[in-house]
N, C-alpha and C positions, 0 to 999 in steps of 0.2 A: 777213780772209778771207772772213767773211761779205758785207762790203760789195762784195768783188770780184765774188761771184756775184750780187749784185744789180745791180752794174754791167753784167753780160752782158745783161741785159734791157732796158738803156737804149740799147743799140747796135742799131738795126734790122737791119743787116747780119748782126750775131752772133747776134741773137735768131732770124732766119730759119734760120739754119744749124744753131742748136742745136735747133730744133723740126723741122727737115727731118731731122736726125740721128735724134732719138729717134723720130719717126716711122716711118722705115725700119727701124730695130731691132725695133720694135713688130710690124712686118710679117713680120720674119725669125723672131719668136717665134711667129707664127700657124703658118707652114710646119713649125714642130715639133710641131704638133697635128693637122695634116692627114695621116690615115693613108694608106699606099699601099693600092690596091683589093685586096680579098680576104682581108684580115688577120682571123683569128679572135680576137676581143677576149678571150674567156675563156680561150684557151690561151696568148695573151701575158701575161696576169695571173699565170697558174700558172706560166710559164716563170720571170719575174723574182721571184716568190715563192722558187723554188728558187735564183735567181741572187743573191738579198740574203744567202743565207747564205755567199756567197764574196765577198771583197771583193779590190779592184784588178783585175789582169790585163786581158787584151785588152777585155773588156766594160766595165769601169771606165775606161780610158783613153778609148775611143771615146764613152763616155757622158759623159765630162767635157767634151767638145769640141762634142758636139752639144746639150748641154744639154736632155737629156731626149727629143729627137728618136728616138733609138734605141729608148727602151723603148715608144714610141709606133709603133714602125715607121712613122715619118712620111716623107714625102717629101724630108725635109731629113735623114734619117737618117745620110746619109754626110756630113753637115755641109759645111763649107768646106774639109776636109782634102785631096780630090783637088787642089783649086787651090794649096794649100800645097805639096803635094808637086811638083806641076809646076814651081811657081816655084824650089823648092830644087832639082830637077833642071837647069833652064836655067841658074840660077845657078852651079852647079858646072860644066856643060859650056861656059858662057861663060869660066871660069877655066882651062879644061884644052884646050878645041878651039879653035885658031887662027882659024878661019872664023868662029865664032860671037862671039870676042873682036873681031874687025874689024868685025863687023856692029854691035855694041854700041858701039863708039867712033865709029861714023857720026853724021851730023846727025840723021838720024830713027831711028838704030839702037834705042833703048830702045823706040820704038812697036812695030818687027818683033819684038823679043824677047817683049814683051806680048802680042802676037798669036800668036807661036809658043806661048806659055805657055797661051793659051786653047785653042787646038788640042789641045796635050797633055793639058788638064784633062778634054777630051771623051773622049779615049782612056782615060784612068784612070777616069772615072766609067763607062765602058762595062764596063770590066774588073772594077773593084772592085763594081760593080752587080750583076754576073753571080754573082761570089763571094759576096756578102750575100744575094741572093735565093736560090741553090742551098744554099750552107752555112749560112745563119741562118735564113731564113724557111721553107724547105721541111725543112731538117734540123738544127734547132736542136740536137739531141743531140752534134754535133760540136763545139759550145762548153760544152756542160753535160751530161755524161755521165747525171746524175741525171734528166734529162729525156728523155721518149720521146713521138714523135708529131711533129706539124707545126704551124706557126704559120698555114699558110694553110688557108681552108675548102676541103671537099671539093668543091664545083661548081667552083671555079677549077682545083682539082687534077686534074679530069678532063681538062683540055687544057693540059698544062704547058708547052708551046711558046708558046701565047697568052699565058699567064700570065706566063711570064718576059719575055717581050718588052713587056708593059704595065708590068711592075714595075720593069724596068731603066730603060725610057724615064721614068717617073716619078721614079726616083731621081736620074737624071741630069738632068733639067729641074729638079729641087729644087736640085741644087748649083750648076747654071749661074745660077739665079735669085738664088741667094745671092751669088755673084760679081758678078752685075751690080748688085745692090743695094750690093754693097760698094765697087764702084769709084763709084757715084754719090754714096756718102758722102763718098769721099775728094775727090772734085771739087766738090761741092756744098755739102758739110756741113762738120763739124769732125772732125779726126782721121784716121787711116787705117781705112778703111771695114772691111777685112777683118780686122785685129786687133780693132776694136770689135765684131765680130759673135761672135769666138771670146770675147771679154771677157764679152759679154752672155749666151752660152750658160754659161759658168762661173759667172757671179753669179746666172743662174737657178736654180741648185742651193742658193743660198745658204739660202732659207727652209726647204728640208728638213734642210740641215745643222742650222739653228737649233732646229728642232723635235726633232730628234735630241739635240740638246745639252741641250734641257730635260727630255728624257726620262731622260738620264744623271743628272741631279741631282734631279729630281722624279718618281720613276717612277709614283706614283700610290697610291692607298689599298692597304694590304696588303702593300706591296713596299718593301724597304729599300734605299735609294739607295747606290749603290756609291762615289759620289765627294761629298765634302763641300765647304764653302766654300772651304777652303784650296786645293783642287784648282782651283775655279773661278778664284779670284785668280792663281793660277800660271798657267793657261791664258791669261787675259787678258794678264798681263804678258809670256808667251811671244809671244803674237800681235804686241804691239806691238814687241817686239825683234825679230821677224822681219822685220816691215814696214820698221822702221828699218833694218835691216842691208841688205835688199834695195834700198832707195832709196839707201843710201850708196854701195854697190857698183854700183849699176846707173849712178850719174852719176859715179863716180869715174874719173878719166883721168890720164894722164901728159902733160904738156906739154913737148913737145920744142921747144926754142927754135931759130928759123930766121932767118937773117940774109939779106936781099936786097940786093946790090950795086948801085951806080948802072949804068944801061944805056941805050943808045939805041933809041928806039921811034920808027920814022920820021925825022922832023927835030928831034925834042925829045929831051932828057935826062931821064929817069925816075929819081927819086931813090929809093935805097935805104931800107930799113926794117927793123923786127925784128916778126916774130910768132911764132906757135907753133904746132905740129902737134899736137893731142889725140889719144892712143893711149887707148882705153878699155879698163879693167880687164877688164869683163864683154864683150868684143867679140862673142863666140859666141852672145850671148843664152841662150835657152832651148832652142836646138837640140841641144846634147849631151845633155841628159836625155830629150828625145824620142826621138832616135837610140837611146840606151842601151836605153829602155824596149821600143822596137820590136824591137831586136835579141833581146833577151832573151825576148820573148814566144814566138818561133817554135821555138825549141829546147825549151822548156818544153811546148808543144801536142804537139810530134812526140814527147818522150818519154813524155808521158802516153798517147799513142795505142799506142806501142811497148809501155807497160808493162802493158797488158792481158794481153800474152803472156810478158814477160820481166821478172822481179823488178828486175833491175839497172835498166832504164830507168824503172821505176817510182820507185824509189830515187832516180835522177837528176832525174825530174820533181819529186819532193818537195823535192829540194835547190834547185831553181830557182824555186821557189814564193815570190813576195816576201811573201805573207801569213805565212810561216813564219818569219821572222826567222833564217833560217841564216845564219852568218857566211861561208859560201862565196859566197852570194848577195850580200850586201854588199859582198864584196871584188870580186867579178866587175863588179857594177853600178858601184862607184867607179872600177874601171879603165876601162870602156867610157866613162865622163863624162870621164876625162881624156884618153883618146885621141882622142875627137871632138872635144874643146875644141882641143886642137892641130891636129887635121886641119881643121876647120873655118877656122882662122886661116891655115893653110899654103894653103888652096886659095882664099879670099877677099882676102886681104891680100898683096898684090903690093909688096914692097919695092923690088924692082928697078925698077919703073915708077915708083915714087915718087921714088926717087934720081934717075933719069933726067929726070924732070918737074922736079925742083929745080933739076938742072944746067942744063936748057934754059933756065929763066926766071931764072937767076942767082941762086939761092938756095942757101943751104949752111948745115949745122949747125956751130955754132962749135966748133973745135976737132977737126973732123972733116973729112977731104978728101971733095970730091965723087966721085961716082961709086960704085965698088964699096966702099970703106971706110963710104960712108954707109949703104948697102944693108945691109952686114953690122952695122952699128950699130942699124939699125931693126928688123933681124931679131932681134939679142940682146935689145933692149929689149921688144919684143913677146914674146919667149918669157917672159920674167921675169914681165911682169904677167898673161901668159895663164896661168901657172903659180898666179898668187894667185886669178885668176878661176875656175879650175878647182877649186881647194880649196873656194872659196864655192860654187859650183854643187853638188858632191859633200854639202856640210854641208846646204844647203837641199834636196836630193833625198831625203835619208835621214831627215830629221826626221818627215814622216808615217808611214814605215815602223816608226820607232822608237817614235812614240807608239801605233800600233796592237799592235804585238807585245809592247812592255814595259809599256804602261799599260792595254791592252785598250779605248782610245778607238775609237770607231766609225769606219771607213775615211773615210766622207764628211766626218766632222767634221775629222780629221787632215789630210785633203788641204787644207784652207784654212789651215794652219799652214806650210806650204811646198811644195816641189815645183813642178810644171809650172804648176798654176792660179795660186798666188800670185805667181811670177815674170811670168806673162802679164798679170794683172790690174794689178799695180803698174806694171810697164813701160808699158802701154798708157795707164794714168790719167797717168802723167808726162808722157807724150808730148802728150795730148790737152790737158792744163792748160798745157803750154807753148804749145800754138797759140791757145789762148783768150788767155793772158796777152800774146801777141804784139798780138793785135787790141786788147786794153785799153791797152797801153802806146802804140800807135801813134795813140790817140784821147786820150792825156794822162789815161787814168786808172790808178790803183794796180793793181799785179798782185795776184797771189794772196800774195806773200810782199814786205813791203816793206823787209827786211833781206835782201839777195841774191836774185837772180832764180832761176828754175827753169832748169837747165841742159837742153839738148835732149839725145836719145840717138843723135846722129847716128853 
């Protein structure tokens, strides 16, 4: 494997692509350190000192994807998430709106959908930017009740309209710059640019997690360590087991055999053949976990706000707090992951169209009649493997909470043992290594693995 990494530098085109990718990712990290005008640094530090006592939640999830930009109130504080949200919305609309579906199937349809996604990203940036400026910058107590005051300096608050305009435009420009850099990485670099930006933001928190891990085992003079060498070995073994499991399930697929009959194309006869249709076990990827976390955040915040006056709602807010380890939260969280796994497959996997395309080009599944029986067979097969994928996602999502609640491991450290961050990092790394290996193999170099090639996550 080390020789494969060395070979990447011997190919001029691949070397240029890699350097271009790393250069743009470094620029993205710079945006995470450039603050929005008017931010009070002292108040910001005080706010996150209070927030450090609370793990997970809305701030934890947003901070995960921005790679520290939220803590700096930087121009990249919204990260690339508005673009991801716009892409998801358009993808779902293409599946359910016939007009958009026809546009997507046209010759230049994908370019039109991408353009619509950019327009929708601007709209979401303006909306989310307003909420962030008013709800977080000006009134941070709405997210952290223990904190009073504002994160904005008084001279800027003297004219709130001007400040809001400047801050919203700055946040929108930061997200749009990240989106543009991601598209440049995709076209001129290696890997999917948007995914690599998210991965870089997640990995940027790794040094802080390692530092916190060191403090857990070596707290310093006069302090007794809470964990010993056995715990450290167990954590390392668990980390390798989780990574191996994610790799195995991410690449796992069921191969549906497809037979093509002989057919006439123009004036010549095209011979048939046998191939297979890969159905991925983890078809929905990390989206069910993100959806489940987002859905559970808002009721908890609403109950927390209402709980100031009514004790029942305070009890409900405590019940839905992910850092408390209540069985009710685990159950509801698991149910939502299962529900969104099947929902995502139902909206993005069109077994009827696949069956029609097979019939149109003379293909059929051996032992299954073309048309509706093939569609029913594909639906049943997809349902079975989606169930396995949903169980896998649920286990991975619960590991960080379990480590935090049962063993008292810092949430930042526990987040690297599963959940959204580990799924994204491993999946993106597999996809990037697959593309690099393609360049190596086309130039007669050995890939990363001599026995068995990396399979793509298509």
